[in-house]
N, C-alpha and C positions, 0 to 999 in steps of 0.2 A: 504494500500500500504506500509506503514511503517513497518507493521508486517511481510510482505513478505520479505522486504529488511533485516529486523532484522534476520529472520530465515535463509535467504541465507548467511548472513555474519557469523552467528554462525555455521551453518552446514558445510560450506566450509572452515572454519578456516581462511578466509580472515580477519575477524574481529580481531582475535587473533594476526595475523601478523601485522595488522595496529596498534593495541594497543602496541605491542612490539616495533615497529618502533617509534611511538610517544613518548613512555616513554624513549627509548634510546636517541632520539634527545633532549628531555627535560633535561635528566641527562647530556648529552654532553654539552649542552648550559650552564647548571649550573656550570659545571667544567670550562667552558670558561670564566665565571665571574672572576675567579682567574688567569687564564693562559693568556688570551689575553691582558689585560692591562699591565701585567708584561713584556710579550714578546715585545709589542709595545714600551714600555718605554726603554727597553734594546736596541732595534734597533735604536731608536731615539738618545739615548745617544751615541752609537757607531758612528753614522753618525755625530753627533755634535763634537765628539772628532777628527774624521778624517778631518772634514772641518775646524776646529779651528775657528768657527764663533765667532764674537764679542759679541753675545748675551749670556745670561746665559744658564745653562744646561736646557734641556727640563723638563717640569713638568710631574708629573705622570698623565696619562690619565684616570681619574675616569669615564668619560662619556662612555667609552667602556663597563665598568662593568654594567652600568645602562641598556644599550641596550640588553646586554646578559641576564640580569635578567628578563627584560620584555618578551623577547622571550621565555625564559625557563618557566616562569610562565604560559604564554599563551599556550604553547605546553602541559604542564602537566595538565592544566585545561581541555583542549580539550580531552586529553587521559582519564582523570578521568570521564568526562561526557559520553564519548563513552563506557567506562567500565561499568558504572552504567546502561546505556541504554541497552547494549547488554547482560550482564551477571547477573544482579540483577533485579529480578522482582519487579514491583511496589507493595508497601505495600497496602493491602486492608484495608479499614476503617471498624472497627466493629461498630455495632449499639450501641446506648446508653443502650438499654435494654438487650443486649447480655452479661450476666455475666457468668463467669465460676465457676463451683463448685469445691471446693478444693478436692484433691484426698484423699481417705480414705484407710488406710492400712488395709489389711485383717488379 
């Protein structure tokens, strides 16, 4: 049954589209590691300046980078696993007695 699913995904290009989408989401989340904490920090700092709160300025939100990192790694691992399953055949093991002869030039 898995072979039929694999053949359908490869022949109809749905697998390639899914792989492209997963890789794109993984890369976008990786870029988000750098963008989201900075944008959140800027927004919090502007709000703090407008409200003139008695507390100190907001700290840099490093925890946002960690969640983006985990999501990115998970998406890229799923995409890599799907890529290996769909487009790279399994390596067949050669027997211990199967030796190859060196090529001889004529």
